[in-house]
N, C-alpha and C positions, 0 to 999 in steps of 0.2 A: 363308547367314544362315539363323536359326531363325525359325520363327514366332510372333508373338506374338500372345495375345488380348487383343483391347481392345474399348472398345464408345464410341460419339460420340452424344450425346444432344443436339438443338439444346433449348436455353431462350430464353427470351425477355430476360432481363435477370439480373445476378448479385445474388446473395441480400446484404442488408446485413449487414454485421459484427457480431456479436451483442458488447457490451459486458456485464463484468460490473458489477453495482450494486453500488456498497459496495466495501470491501476485509477483509481477514480480519484488520488492522492497527486498524479503525474500533472493536472492541470494548475494545483499548487505549485509544484517547483519550477512548472513551466513557465508561470507567471512572475514568479522571484527572480529564474534567472534571466528574464528578456529585461526585469526593472531595474534602475539604478540604485534602489537603497540596498544598504550595506546590511540591513538587520531590519528583520520583520518580526513582527509577534502574529502567531498562527491562532484562528480559533475555529473549532469546526462542532457544530451544534450535538451536544448530545455525548462526545467524544471527549474522554479524558487526555489531559495533555500527554502523558506517560504513553499513550495509545497512539497518538497521532507523530509523536518522536520515533517511536517503533516504525510506523508504516512508513512514514518519509527517508528513514534512514534505511529501509529495503528499498525503497526507488533509487536513494543516489547510488546505494550500491548495487543496484541491478543495471542503473544507467552510466555508471562509472564516473561519476560527474563529483565527486569527493573532493577535488582539487578545487570546485566551485563553490560548495554549497555544503555547512555543516548544522546539524541539528541538535539542539538541547533544552533543556528545562529546567526551570529556575522558578521556583515559589507557583508549582502547578500550572506553569505558561509556556507554551512552546513557543521557540524562536528559530528561525533560520537564519544564518548569517554567511558572508562571504568572507573566508578565510583572507 
């Protein structure tokens, strides 16, 4: 059996998990909400429309703006619309 170098250090408690404030999809949502368009197509290079819908839906729910924006996918294209 080979020797392995390691180190044990006593700690009082585990650190709290750090959460990211906001999302990289917040600017997409912000621009839509500030704009006048009622319906927009959303494209993000390298991302599938269903993934975009999921991420935007999470941000809409987290920000509590479900009454101002809805996300859907039709024919593999993501759309945001104002109800």
